[in-house]
N, C-alpha and C positions, 0 to 999 in steps of 0.2 A: 563438451559431449551436453547436446539438448537434453531438454524433458523427454521430449518423443522417442529420441535415441535411447536416453536411461532404461526408459519403462519396458522396452523390447526385449523379451526373454523368449528365445526361440525353445528352448528347453524345458519351458513351463508346461505341465500337463494341461490336459483341456479340463474343462471344468466336470467331472462327475453326472452322470443324467438323474436327471430327478428320479425317483423310483415312480411310478403313477399313482394315486391316490385316488380312490373313490369314494368322492364327498358325499352319498347317496348312501352308504354302508350305515348299518346301523351302530352306533358309537363315534362316528366319524367327528372330530370337532368342524364347529360353524364357520364357513369361510366369509372373512370380511372381505367383500368387493372393494370397499373403499379403500383398504390400505394397499401401497405402493410399495411393494417389497425391494423395488430398484434403489427408493428414497430411502428403507430404511439402512440399506447396505451400507448407501454412502454415510449415512450416520453412525453406523458401527465403527466405519475407518476415522473419520473425526473424533469420534469419544475416544480413541486410543490415544490420542495425543494429550499431553499434560506437563505441568512443571517438571516432573520426576522425569518424562518421557517427551522432552521436548521434539529431539530428532528420531525419527524411523524411517527404517528402511520398507521398501515393499514385503521383504517377506518377513520382517519383524511384524508388522499390520496385518500380514496374514496369521499368523500366531496368534496375536493377542484378542484379533475376532473372530478366528473359525472358520472365516471364508477363503475359498481357494485361493492360491495365489495370481491363479490366471483373471480371476473376478476381480481382487483388489487394483491389478497392474489396470484393468479397464476405469474400475474408478477413481483409482489416485490420477491419473489421467485426466480423465473430466475434472475433476475436484483443482486438478492445478491451472488448467486451463481458463476455470471459473475464477482464479486467483486465491481457491479458499486453501489450498497447501502452495508450498514454495519450494521449489528445490534447489538443493545447497550443493554447487560443482564441488565444492572443498572436501565433504564428507560423501556424499552420492545418496543423501537422504532428505528426508524431507521434515518442515515446521510448515507450523499455522500459519497464513496467507492473510493478507491483508482486507478481503472479502471477512475473513473472522470478525476480525477488530469491529468493523461495519455493523455486526449482528452482537457487538459485545461481549464477544466468547472470552473463557480464562486466558488470561494474560500470559504472552510468553516473554522471553529474555528481553524483550524491548523494554519493559515495565520501567526496569531499572535506569534507562536513557530517560524515561517521563520523569522520573522521580528527579533525575540530576536537573532536568531541562526545566521543571515547575518553579522553583525559587528565581532561576535566574531570568526567565521570563517574567514571571511577576515584577521583578526588579526594573526590566528595560520598559515596559509598560508604562512605571511607574515614573520614570525617567524622562519617556518620550511621552509621553501622554498619546500615543498612539496603539493600535491595535496589535498584539504579540501572538502568533498561532502556531501550534505545533500540530502538523498534518500529513497524512500519508494517503499514496494514489488508493483508490477503490474505483476499477476499469478505467473510465475516461473522465473521472472526477477527482478531486483532493477534497478528504473527511475529514475534518478536524476535530485532533483527539483532547486538543488543552487550548486554550484561547484565553488572553486579559486583555482587559482595559483599561488605558489609562483615564486621567481624571480630566481631557478634553471634554469640553460641552458637545463637540460635534464628534461623532465616531461610528464605526461600523455596528450593528447590529446583528452578527454573526457570532453561534455559541457553541459547545461541545454538538458534534453531529450535523453542524451544517456542510453542504457541500459546493465548492465550484468547481467552473470548469478546469479542464488540464492545460486546454491547450492556451488559453488568453491571461492566464493570472499569472503571476509573480510564481506562488508556492509550485504550480503543475510546471508552469517553465523549470525549476529549480529542479523539478522531480525529474523530470526528461533528461536535463542536463545532467544527471548523475549519476543515472544507468547506464547502462553497457549501448555502444549502437546495435548492435543487435534487436535491443528488448526496443528501444527507442523507435527503430525503424518499425516494427512490428505496429504500436502504437498510433505512429505518424499514419501508416498507412489506414490504420481503423477511422482516424479522424478524419482523412481525407474522404472518403466513401462515405462519410455522414454526409457529405454535403460538399460537393468536388467547387461547386462557387464562392462559399465562404473559404474553402482552403486556398484561395488565390490572395485574401486578406493574411489568414492565420499563418501562413507558411511565412512569409518574411519576417513576422514578430519573432516567431520560432528560432528563425536561424540567427536574427540577431541577439537574442538570447542567449543561443551557446557559444556564440564567439564570446559576447557579453562573461559569461562565466569561466571560460578558458583567461579571459584576461583577468577579472579580478574577484572570481570564486562564488559571486553573487549573479544571478538572474533580478529582472527589473521589468515591471508593466506596470506603464504612466498613461493610465488613461485608456488602457486596450481591452479591459473587462468591462466597468463601470467607467462614465466617462470624467467622474468628478472623483476618482479614487485611485492613488498613487501606491502603489507596492514595491516591495523588496523581497527577496528570500534567499536561501541556501539551504543546499541537503545536507546531510547527516551522514556520514560516513561511518557508518557501526556493523562492517562485517558483511560476506556475502550473505549470510544465511538469514542476517535480519530484513526485515520488510523497510525497504525506505522510507527515510521521512525524514520532510523538510521544516524547518522554521522560517515565520514570515512576520514582517511588518507591514502594516498599510495603514492609511488614513487620507482624511478627506483633503484633495490639492489644493485646497487655496491657504488649509494649514501646513501640509506636507507636500512642498514643489518639489519636483525633481532634482532639485539641485541640494536640496537639502537631505533627502533622501540617500542621495547617491554620496555626498559630502560628511555627513554627521551620523547618519542614520549607519550607513552599511558600516563602518566600522567596529560600530557597538553590535552589530548581527553577528559578524563574524568574530567579534571575541567569544559572545556566547557558545557558537557552534564548535569554537576549537575549543573549549571548556568542556563540554557537553562530550565531544570526543574521547577527551582526553581522560575525565573523570569515570566514562563507560567502558573505558582500557580497550577501546575500538578502533581510535584516532590513528590516520594514515602515517 
């Protein structure tokens, strides 16, 4: 069942018509013409989600917000399309999505995974000297949630909140590889439509990354984003309800040639990912 199908409710009553208000009548409240009611209602929907109410259906949101169910249905559809909400096929409910993380919203259940990953990433960065990052997809970019740098004199200057491309980086390719084929197809179509000429170069790299992931569990990007930067990444399997996160390791190509990334770094990265999945209780 798709999000669009799940949101369709043929029996939902139409919104009750608003009673006309004479704005010029004596005692009428002044009208704030800069106030966007549709935006306020969307924020009311997001405000329903919290640590104690992390997963909600459209009916629950309508009850909590006081908005008509058909209005809530349309708002949820829009918020899901923009990745502010994420639909779970497991229970038919919604959770905060990756775009909310970009706004530094209240964390949901993935906070546990971040807490588990943080010391492991710090250790891996210290052992390898490379930059180790935990990231999530935000539209057609990868957003850094955590990052640790090693002691290498030459390293990447990317911190928390940095964004890198989805299509040409190791982290982005790992994110694409770890999602269902139908979701990936929609994103690839969006990437192609941005620049069909560039797509001729991008597509082979993504196809190679998907094959690499199927064979090894990781995706690499050797100079495909920035010429002197090599990277490797793997997705975290944290359950269908959680936003998909990836762990990446990257460094300057002179210090981290492809052979080193694949033979030395990749096993360490996979060990870290499996440990996080196991401790988070959502490993495959």
